[in-house]
C-alpha positions as MATLAB code, in Angstrom:
seq = 'XXXXXXXXXXXXXXXXXXXXXXXXXXXXXXXXXXXXXXXXXXXXXXXXXXXXXXXXXXXXXXXXXXXXXXXXXXXXXXXXXXXXXXXXXXXXXXXXXXXXXXXXXXXXXXXXXXXXXXXXXXXXXXXXXXXXXXXXXXXXXXXXXXXXXXXXXXXXXXXXXXXXXXXXXXXXXXXXXXXXXXXXXXXXXXXXXXXXXXXXXXXXXXXXXXXXXXXXXXXXXXXXXXXXXXXXXXXXXXXXXXXXXXXXXXXXXXXXXXXXXXXXXXXXXXXXXXXXXXXXXXXXXXXXXXXXXXXXXXXXXXXXXXXXXXXXXXXXXXXXXXXXXXXXXXXXXXXXXXXXXXXXXXXXXXXXXXXXXXXXXXXXXXXXXXXXXXXXXXXXXXXXXXXXXXXXXXXXXXXXXXXXXXXXXXXXXXXXXXXXXXXXXXXXXXXXXXXXXXXXXXXXXXXXXXXXXXXXXXX';
ca = [
      37.671  -28.146   39.794;
      40.842  -29.869   38.537;
      42.436  -28.224   35.548;
      43.452  -29.902   32.353;
      47.148  -30.679   32.637;
      48.121  -30.566   29.010;
      46.500  -29.430   25.797;
      47.327  -30.105   22.191;
      47.588  -27.320   19.602;
      44.544  -25.035   19.674;
      41.784  -25.580   17.136;
      40.671  -22.323   15.499;
      39.785  -20.741   12.139;
      43.319  -21.384   10.860;
      43.196  -25.137   11.500;
      43.300  -26.901    8.087;
      40.331  -29.202    7.557;
      42.525  -32.142    6.547;
      44.515  -31.974    9.802;
      41.400  -33.308   11.531;
      39.512  -34.880    8.629;
      42.500  -36.860    7.306;
      43.010  -39.091   10.349;
      39.249  -39.384   10.802;
      38.938  -40.485    7.172;
      41.483  -43.243    7.777;
      39.731  -44.201   11.026;
      36.375  -44.500    9.250;
      38.000  -46.327    6.349;
      39.526  -48.871    8.706;
      36.205  -49.234   10.543;
      34.459  -49.806    7.213;
      37.083  -52.369    6.262;
      36.414  -54.145    9.543;
      32.683  -54.429    8.831;
      33.247  -55.469    5.229;
      35.824  -58.092    6.115;
      33.253  -59.592    8.512;
      30.786  -59.697    5.608;
      33.374  -61.114    3.187;
      34.567  -63.830    5.554;
      31.015  -64.827    6.439;
      29.955  -64.872    2.764;
      32.420  -67.726    2.170;
      31.194  -69.459    5.319;
      27.400  -69.274    4.903;
      25.269  -66.798    2.887;
      22.444  -67.031    5.420;
      24.930  -65.849    8.050;
      25.616  -62.712    5.965;
      21.978  -61.636    5.869;
      21.569  -62.532    9.539;
      24.475  -60.356   10.660;
      23.195  -57.587    8.360;
      19.858  -57.700   10.199;
      21.575  -57.852   13.587;
      23.796  -54.886   12.757;
      20.712  -52.797   11.980;
      19.755  -53.272   15.634;
      23.335  -52.595   16.753;
      23.282  -49.311   14.831;
      20.142  -48.319   16.723;
      21.856  -49.093   20.017;
      24.914  -47.100   19.011;
      22.688  -44.103   18.286;
      21.297  -44.231   21.813;
      24.844  -44.304   23.169;
      25.558  -41.191   21.137;
      23.024  -39.137   23.120;
      25.799  -38.141   25.523;
      28.706  -38.780   23.137;
      27.353  -36.243   20.631;
      26.677  -33.732   23.371;
      30.174  -34.311   24.734;
      31.670  -33.336   21.382;
      29.627  -30.116   21.250;
      30.206  -29.120   24.889;
      33.925  -29.972   24.946;
      34.593  -28.098   21.672;
      32.662  -25.000   22.748;
      34.156  -24.848   26.255;
      37.674  -25.301   24.875;
      36.923  -22.585   22.310;
      35.763  -20.318   25.147;
      38.938  -21.274   27.096;
      36.986  -22.438   30.161;
      39.535  -25.147   30.958;
      38.669  -25.420   34.654;
      35.408  -27.239   33.818;
      36.901  -29.883   31.535;
      37.578  -32.677   34.064;
      33.999  -32.408   35.310;
      32.702  -32.682   31.733;
      34.955  -35.663   30.967;
      33.958  -37.545   34.128;
      30.250  -36.864   33.754;
      30.240  -38.027   30.130;
      32.155  -41.267   30.739;
      30.355  -42.272   33.964;
      26.868  -41.518   32.659;
      27.368  -43.228   29.305;
      28.952  -46.298   30.900;
      25.968  -46.703   33.224;
      23.490  -46.038   30.421;
      25.367  -48.512   28.222;
      25.113  -51.372   30.708;
      21.351  -50.832   31.073;
      20.780  -50.753   27.292;
      23.011  -53.797   26.717;
      20.857  -55.785   29.106;
      17.699  -54.470   27.429;
      18.822  -55.454   23.913;
      19.601  -59.000   25.047;
      16.176  -59.397   26.678;
      14.354  -57.926   23.651;
      16.255  -60.065   21.110;
      13.307  -62.345   20.111;
      11.024  -59.316   19.751;
      13.423  -57.647   17.294;
      13.563  -60.798   15.165;
       9.771  -60.778   14.866;
       9.596  -57.043   14.118;
      12.168  -57.330   11.314;
      10.515  -60.440    9.864;
      13.878  -62.236    9.803;
      13.601  -65.510    7.884;
      13.781  -68.830    9.726;
      17.122  -69.642    8.021;
      18.731  -66.419    9.262;
      17.098  -66.058   12.686;
      19.370  -68.381   14.754;
      22.501  -66.655   13.418;
      21.086  -63.162   14.029;
      20.009  -63.955   17.594;
      23.392  -65.467   18.489;
      25.187  -62.376   17.173;
      22.956  -60.014   19.169;
      23.307  -61.994   22.397;
      27.100  -61.700   22.246;
      27.766  -58.344   20.545;
      24.663  -56.689   22.026;
      25.577  -57.904   25.494;
      28.984  -56.235   25.188;
      27.735  -53.123   23.428;
      28.234  -50.944   26.540;
      31.905  -50.939   25.500;
      30.951  -48.784   22.503;
      29.157  -46.357   24.818;
      32.420  -45.723   26.670;
      34.567  -45.719   23.528;
      32.338  -43.214   21.689;
      32.645  -40.673   24.506;
      36.412  -41.071   24.795;
      36.839  -40.593   21.030;
      34.834  -37.359   21.115;
      37.019  -36.061   23.943;
      40.253  -36.962   22.149;
      39.157  -35.473   18.812;
      37.988  -32.196   20.325;
      41.319  -31.840   22.139;
      43.150  -32.086   18.815;
      44.035  -35.806   18.783;
      42.142  -37.216   15.778;
      44.926  -39.666   14.921;
      44.303  -41.791   18.016;
      41.088  -43.243   16.605;
      42.966  -44.131   13.409;
      45.636  -46.073   15.315;
      43.070  -47.877   17.459;
      40.965  -48.766   14.391;
      44.040  -50.264   12.735;
      44.778  -52.380   15.812;
      41.237  -53.693   16.244;
      41.057  -54.511   12.519;
      44.035  -56.810   12.901;
      42.612  -58.363   16.067;
      39.148  -58.853   14.579;
      40.395  -60.357   11.317;
      42.696  -62.707   13.214;
      39.841  -63.781   15.495;
      37.469  -64.314   12.580;
      40.034  -66.445   10.790;
      40.664  -68.561   13.873;
      36.971  -69.338   14.367;
      35.945  -69.721   10.710;
      38.982  -71.292    9.026;
      41.840  -71.651   11.505;
      42.764  -73.482   14.676;
      39.341  -73.050   16.309;
      37.338  -74.110   13.246;
      36.655  -77.499   14.848;
      34.504  -75.745   17.477;
      32.040  -74.933   14.651;
      31.131  -71.608   16.297;
      30.705  -69.646   13.032;
      28.752  -66.448   13.734;
      29.336  -66.820   17.478;
      33.092  -66.829   16.850;
      32.849  -63.676   14.720;
      30.825  -62.019   17.498;
      33.403  -62.979   20.139;
      36.177  -61.497   17.987;
      34.214  -58.248   17.726;
      33.725  -57.957   21.488;
      37.389  -58.780   22.192;
      38.501  -56.065   19.760;
      36.212  -53.520   21.458;
      37.585  -54.329   24.911;
      41.097  -53.612   23.669;
      39.891  -50.410   21.947;
      38.439  -49.027   25.202;
      41.608  -49.856   27.146;
      43.757  -48.176   24.478;
      41.592  -45.028   24.523;
      41.915  -44.721   28.306;
      45.683  -45.279   28.124;
      46.092  -42.464   25.602;
      43.755  -40.108   27.498;
      45.967  -40.348   30.567;
      49.253  -40.730   28.686;
      48.673  -37.474   26.783;
      47.639  -35.747   30.042;
      44.445  -34.432   28.490;
      42.635  -34.483   31.801;
      41.397  -36.726   34.597;
      38.316  -38.852   35.172;
      37.335  -39.334   38.818;
      34.091  -39.268   40.806;
      35.356  -36.343   42.901;
      34.906  -34.068   39.889;
      31.138  -34.679   39.867;
      30.638  -34.017   43.591;
      28.290  -32.280   44.080;
      26.637  -33.827   41.042;
      26.418  -31.288   38.168;
      22.725  -31.768   37.335;
      22.617  -28.541   35.320;
      25.492  -29.658   33.085;
      23.974  -33.123   32.622;
      20.629  -31.570   31.690;
      22.387  -29.274   29.229;
      24.124  -32.275   27.629;
      20.912  -34.315   27.512;
      19.099  -31.380   25.850;
      21.794  -31.346   23.168;
      22.081  -35.102   22.818;
      18.420  -36.131   22.855;
      17.345  -34.255   19.704;
      20.522  -35.406   17.923;
      19.994  -38.986   19.015;
      16.265  -38.693   18.342;
      16.995  -37.768   14.751;
      19.450  -40.648   14.335;
      17.185  -43.084   16.184;
      14.292  -42.086   13.940;
      16.544  -42.688   10.931;
      17.469  -46.165   12.168;
      13.854  -47.117   12.921;
      12.942  -45.823    9.491;
      15.718  -47.955    7.956;
      14.435  -50.946    9.929;
      10.994  -50.415    8.374;
      12.601  -50.289    4.933;
      14.554  -53.437    5.825;
      11.293  -55.196    6.690;
      10.103  -54.363    3.139;
      13.328  -55.871    1.750;
      13.046  -58.973    3.956;
       9.653  -59.588    2.361;
      11.289  -59.612   -1.095;
      13.373  -62.728   -0.415;
      16.865  -63.673    0.722;
      18.519  -62.520   -2.523;
      17.240  -58.980   -1.961;
      18.412  -59.048    1.664;
      21.916  -60.144    0.683;
      22.058  -57.657   -2.226;
      21.308  -54.880    0.262;
      24.010  -56.107    2.671;
      26.671  -56.383   -0.054;
      25.771  -52.986   -1.540;
      25.870  -51.332    1.883;
      29.383  -52.705    2.262;
      30.406  -50.945   -0.986;
      28.332  -47.816   -0.298;
      30.083  -47.267    3.016;
      33.258  -46.396    1.103;
      31.473  -43.689   -0.916;
      30.323  -41.845    2.190;
      33.583  -41.957    4.166;
      35.091  -38.718    2.872;
      31.959  -36.603    3.261;
      31.391  -38.113    6.715;
      34.926  -37.406    7.949;
      34.803  -33.877    6.502;
      31.479  -33.214    8.238;
      32.764  -34.554   11.574;
      35.929  -32.467   11.324;
      33.897  -29.380   10.444;
      31.687  -30.048   13.461;
      34.707  -29.906   15.764;
      36.057  -26.728   14.171;
      32.602  -25.119   14.161;
      32.152  -25.914   17.855;
      35.449  -24.222   18.721;
      34.604  -21.176   16.592;
      31.096  -20.776   17.988;
      32.427  -21.177   21.536;
      34.908  -18.389   20.791;
      32.117  -16.162   19.407;
      33.269  -16.383   15.761;
      29.949  -17.332   14.114;
      30.655  -15.452   10.854;
      33.868  -17.388   10.283;
      32.081  -20.676   11.081;
      29.338  -19.791    8.572;
      31.791  -19.458    5.680;
      33.900  -22.412    6.765;
      31.016  -24.875    6.395;
      30.257  -23.868    2.794;
      33.951  -24.192    2.008;
      33.847  -27.782    3.314;
      30.885  -28.603    1.064;
      32.769  -27.408   -2.034;
      35.422  -30.015   -1.234;
      33.311  -32.939   -0.036;
      30.457  -32.892   -2.571;
      32.478  -33.432   -5.813;
      34.548  -36.177   -4.183;
      31.430  -37.897   -2.839;
      29.760  -37.860   -6.275;
      32.930  -39.199   -7.885;
      33.217  -42.045   -5.364;
      29.544  -43.009   -5.750;
      29.870  -42.988   -9.549;
      33.014  -45.136   -9.445;
      31.143  -47.510   -7.131;
      28.390  -47.918   -9.734;
      30.830  -48.466  -12.602;
      32.831  -51.105  -10.724;
      29.985  -52.863   -8.883;
      29.502  -55.670  -11.493;
      33.047  -56.708  -10.564;
      33.283  -55.704   -6.884;
      30.066  -57.506   -5.970;
      31.694  -60.728   -7.152;
      34.087  -60.433   -4.227;
      31.112  -61.367   -2.043;
      29.012  -63.618   -4.279;
      28.753  -65.334   -7.676;
      24.948  -65.299   -7.560;
      23.926  -63.464  -10.769;
      20.488  -62.528   -9.389;
      22.095  -60.764   -6.416;
      24.616  -59.001   -8.677;
      21.826  -57.713  -10.960;
      19.899  -56.355   -7.978;
      23.102  -54.790   -6.645;
      23.804  -52.915   -9.890;
      20.364  -51.294   -9.728;
      20.904  -50.311   -6.109;
      24.300  -48.736   -6.818;
      22.871  -46.476   -9.546;
      20.209  -45.113   -7.186;
      22.846  -44.680   -4.492;
      24.540  -41.876   -6.459;
      21.528  -39.702   -5.623;
      21.405  -41.001   -2.050;
      25.018  -39.896   -1.513;
      24.403  -36.396   -2.918;
      21.660  -35.833   -0.363;
      23.580  -37.545    2.424;
      26.609  -35.287    1.860;
      24.409  -32.198    2.262;
      22.811  -33.649    5.393;
      25.999  -34.661    7.140;
      27.760  -31.359    6.433;
      25.009  -29.016    7.605;
      23.406  -31.110   10.334;
      26.773  -31.742   12.029;
      27.515  -28.010   11.858;
      24.092  -27.039   13.219;
      24.575  -29.374   16.171;
      28.024  -27.917   16.825;
      26.484  -24.434   16.882;
      23.817  -25.516   19.389;
      20.901  -25.662   16.895;
      19.901  -29.242   17.570;
      16.075  -29.073   17.424;
      15.606  -28.091   13.765;
      17.431  -31.146   12.275;
      15.210  -33.426   14.384;
      11.971  -31.826   13.182;
      13.007  -31.835    9.522;
      14.282  -35.411    9.773;
      11.029  -36.714   11.253;
       8.978  -35.080    8.497;
      11.108  -36.115    5.508;
      12.059  -39.622    6.668;
       8.569  -40.797    7.483;
       6.671  -38.497    5.133;
       8.881  -38.962    2.073;
      11.433  -41.746    2.556;
       9.114  -44.420    3.928;
       6.120  -43.665    1.725;
       8.218  -43.351   -1.439;
      10.217  -46.473   -0.548;
       7.028  -48.495   -0.090;
       5.435  -47.034   -3.217;
       8.434  -47.605   -5.501;
       9.713  -50.817   -3.941;
       6.514  -52.692   -3.073;
       3.482  -51.181   -4.804;
       5.189  -50.493   -8.147;
       7.209  -53.711   -7.900;
      10.628  -52.119   -8.523;
      12.026  -54.110   -5.609;
      15.005  -53.315   -3.405;
      16.218  -50.532   -5.747;
      12.805  -48.887   -5.321;
      13.304  -48.884   -1.546;
      16.608  -47.060   -2.102;
      14.754  -44.551   -4.312;
      12.685  -43.628   -1.251;
      15.876  -43.047    0.732;
      17.258  -40.841   -2.072;
      14.106  -38.698   -2.016;
      14.378  -38.198    1.741;
      18.115  -37.426    1.750;
      18.020  -34.880   -1.093;
      14.985  -32.906    0.113;
      16.192  -32.878    3.734;
      19.688  -31.831    2.652;
      18.366  -28.810    0.757;
      16.211  -27.755    3.728;
      19.034  -27.843    6.301;
      21.391  -26.066    3.892;
      18.842  -23.240    3.527;
      18.495  -23.039    7.331;
      22.264  -22.639    7.677;
      22.314  -20.088    4.844;
      19.655  -17.970    6.613;
      21.817  -17.935    9.798;
      18.929  -19.088   11.982;
      21.432  -20.841   14.253;
      23.183  -17.655   15.424;
      23.140  -17.112   19.186;
      22.499  -20.754   20.161;
      25.896  -21.451   21.787;
      25.758  -23.667   24.892;
      28.598  -21.758   26.599;
      27.407  -19.238   29.195;
      29.283  -16.159   28.008;
      27.972  -14.063   30.926;
      29.319  -16.550   33.471;
      32.576  -16.652   31.562;
      33.023  -12.867   31.782;
      32.158  -12.869   35.496;
      34.767  -15.548   36.160;
];
């Protein structure tokens, strides 16, 4: 098995959280800016287009979760094997992850294009929004296999100690995407009247460049090699191990997306103003969750290295330390979001009905973010430690048993509207967050490392 040629500085218990979380925060921030600029530019083009792309992106999120079956497992396996210093297996892991996810991505991209009309019916997308949403899915969904490859490469780069790469690539694709959007909506290609199709083409073009850039850095930094010879004979045992890690993680996220799609169908039944209020608020909410998300992802990488090295006690304390940093900042950001939303929502729309709905949503979101911060911190850490079944079970129970029923009760039956749907989400996030925190506190995840320590000692 080919050995990794070059490695960055080792990740261990002394690695400062911000060394990894800082660049990932900027990467997520830039990615959020990209999505919000799409929304902003479309809002000045056609408000129906905004709601349509919001609906289409709900389906894209579901697809991205399926791609993360192997990408998530790659992050766990790479971090633990690097922590255990089993470098001779790395090229095999890299090749298997990229080849499998690329193949899987092509199949799913084709499936999403064929199932496009079915999704429109399931989500009850209005007749005004449906043509825009279908066009976006045909183009972006058809090229979504690019994200399957990119997600795996980013996990590999981060776990090897290169979190800044994603930040640089995000900056580049932001510029490309904004430039493309401008060309199609307001610039030299405006006469083509492509609208949403032009925005979709810009997105796909930016993703192509992102994948190329990730490959260039992977080889330029001499992290390892990707070639079919490294998976001959085919490592079925390793693939099965990665699928066993990835499926529960993806199952939890897929369940969450399907659950959000059900909530979205409630909102779609409340009228176009409610749909657009949800889209605009999600654009603002995404900023509130960036810090806790980047901190959780960074902690996942560090936890994986520590567990792989057999340092569970240090990992246990490290995760609680992360929460003491991320929770106050998350609450502060969500509160600022609520205070400023009467003004920030006007960036997207001057419709007073939408702004009023948005203000109600942003108040409820403070409680959503508290629960979400708990969830992201502890669920990411549990996955890194190899405890990937428990988060799935808890998620299925609380999402469908609490989130959906409470969302329907508050939003539809009691007539609170779109803010009531968010109240259901808050109930789910907070209860689930407390449960997974207690599981981590009880140390039920000890001894679940995916690295074969016996084989390591024999080698």
